[in-house]
N, C-alpha and C positions, 0 to 999 in steps of 0.2 A: 504492500499500500504506499502510495506517495505521500511525502511527508508536507501538511500546510505548511506555510509562512510561520504561523502563528507557536506550530510545533517546533518549525528548527528555530525561532526563536526560545521556545522554554528549553530547549535542550540546548543552545548555547550558554542560558542563564547558572544553569545547573555546572555545564563542563569551565565556566569564566567562574563558580565559587569551588569547583575542586581547582582550577589551576592558580587561585588566589591563596588557597589552603597550601599547596606546592610550596609557592613562594613565602608563605608565612612559618613553615617547618624547616624549609631550606634556611632560612634566616635565623628562627629557632636554635639550629644546630650550632650555627658559626657563635653564638653568645649566649650559654644555655645556663643561665644566672641561676643558684638554686638547685640546677641540674647536673651538678658534676660527676661526669660519670656516664650519664646515658649513651649509647652507642660508642664507646671508648673499651667495653669489655663484656663476654656475655655475663647475665645476671645481675649487672649496674642497679642499683635500685634508688631514686629519688629521691631523698628525707621530707622534701613537704612537696604534701596533694596538690596544694596547689598550683606552682607550678606545670607539676605532672599533669595535672589534668587542659592546664591551660598549653599545653603542647598533644596530648591525646587525641583532643575533639578536633584539630585542625588536620589532625595525621587521619584520622578517621573520616573526616572531609574529603580531605585529597584521595586517600586509597581509595573509600569506597562509593561517594557519592558518582562517577561516572557509572561505576556498576547497572545503577537503578535508572538511566536515561529511558530504557525501553520502558520499565512500569509507570514510570512517571507519567508519559506519550501516550501510554494503554489506559492510564489512571484521567489523565487529562480528556481524551478521547470518551470516554465513556459520562466524564461529567460534563460538556460542553452544552449536550442538549438541556441540561438544565436551567442556562445560562449564559452571558457571553463570553467570551474566550479572555476578555481580561478577567471572569470571575473564575474561569480555569486555570489561567495560570496564578491567579493569585492560592485557589485552593491546593494547585501544586503546591508552589511554596508552603505550604502548610504541611503534604502529603510529605516532603523530601526532612521536613523539620522534625515531623514525626520519627521517619527514619535515621534519621542521624539521632535522635533522643536516646535508641535502644541501644546504639556504637556506645553515645557517651556514658551510658550507665555500667555497660560493659566494661570500661576502663577498671571498676574497682579490683575484677577480679584479677588483674596482670599485677596490678600493683598491691594487691597483697601478697599475690602469689610471689612479686621479687623481694617484698619484705620478709618473707620467710625463707623462700631459697638459696637467695642469695649470699645471706652470710654463712649456708653453707655449701654453697657451689662455685669453690674457686679452684684453679689450676687443672692439672685432667681432670679432677670429678666434675667441673664443670661444663667439659667438654662431653664426657660422656653420658651426664647427665639433658643438656642440652641437644644431641644426638638421639637420647629416648624419645623427646618431646617430637624430633622430626621429623625420626619413623613413623611415631603413630599417629602424628596429623598426614602422613601415606596411607598405613593402613585405611583409614577414616575417610580416604577418597575411595573408597571399594566396597564401602558397606551399604546398607540400603539407603540408612535414614540420611545418607550425604546426599543418592540418586535421588529423594525425594525431595529433599530441601532444595537443590537446583532445579529440578524440573519445574518443582510450583513457583518459582523464580522470574526461570525461562518464560513459563504460560500465567503473565500476571491477569489476576483481576480487579476488574475496574469496578467503581462505583462506592458507595457510602461514605458516611464521614473521611473528611480527608486525612485529619490526626490519627483515627484510626485506622484506617488503609496504611499508612504511613508507618506504623506500631507494627501493623501484619509483617508488611514487606520486611521491615528489619528484622522480627523474630521469624521470619524462615532464610533471613541473610545470616543471619546468625548462627542459626542452626546450620549454616552450610561453610560457613568460613571461619566456624572460633578456634577449628585445627590449625590453619593456617595463619591467626593471629598468635595464636599459644606460639608456633614457629618462628614468629617475627620476633617475637621476644624472649626465646631462646637464642637465636640469633642475633641478637644483640641489638634493643629494643633504642630507635630512634637514630637508627644506622640506614643512611640513605641509600647505600646499593644493596641491602637487604627488604627496604622499603617499597624498591623498585619493583625490584624480583618478586615480593609476592602480589604487591597489584599487579604484575603482568599477568599472573597464575590467576587470579580473581578475575580478569578482565576475559582470558583465554577460555576459562570456563564458560563467562557468560554468554561469548561470540562463537567460539568453534560450535559449526554443525552439529556434531555428534556429542552428547554429553557425555556419554559413556567413556569415546577416547577421549576429551579432554580431563576426567578426571584421574582417566590412568597416565593419560600426560604428566597430570602436575605431580602423582605417587611419583613417576620417574621421575621428577626434576627434584623432588624433595628428597629423594634414596640418595638421590647423588651429592644432595648438600650436605646431609648427615654425614657420608663417608669424607666428604670436603672436611667439617668440622672435626671427625677425631682425629683426620690427619693433620689441623693445624692451621689449614689453611682458609685464610678470612681475607673479604677485600679491604 
C-alpha cells in the first residue's frame, strides 16, 4: 500500500525523534557526569539513578523508536477515519509515548541487575557471565514465545485508545527484545558499537521477510558475539 503524504510525515517525525535521541546519546557518552564507567567495561554500574535514566530513555528512544514505525502507521490509518489527519498525528504521538513508557519502566531491571552483579563480576568471571547472558539471548531467539511476540509486532493491530495501544505495542516489543537488551547490558551499557549492533539486530528482525530466518540470523550473531567476549575481543 502506497504511503500518503501525512503518513510519510508521521514516519519522518518518529525517525527524526530517534535521530535526535542518537545525537543526545552520543553526546552523553562523551561527558557522562555521574555515570563513570558506563560503557567502559562489562557490568559497570552508575551510582546515581537520575543520570542513568537520563541516558537510558534517550538510548531506548534511539534504538527502539524506528522499529515501531510500521505499527504507528497502522494505528494512524485505523484512527484516521475517526477524525482529521491532524488528530491522527497527535494520537500517534501518544501511541509512541505509551510505547516508550514501557521501555523507560523496563530500565529499572538492568539498573538493579548492574547494582547486584557489577560487584560480583570482575575480570574473567565477568566475561564468562556476559557470554552466558548472550548465549541465553541466542537460545531465546529460537523459542515459541519469541516468535509469537515478533509476529504480533510485524502484524500490528490498530484502533482503540492511543495510550493503551502504545502500551500494548511496548509490551509485545519488550517480550520480543528483552533478551537483546540483556545482551547489551552484558556487552557494556552505553557502548556505541554494541548499541549499533543490537539496533541492527532489532531492525533486521522487524524488516527481513521471514521472521524465522531473521531470528536464526540474530541467534548466530549473538553466538559469535559470545565467543568474541570469551576471547576478550571488544570494540
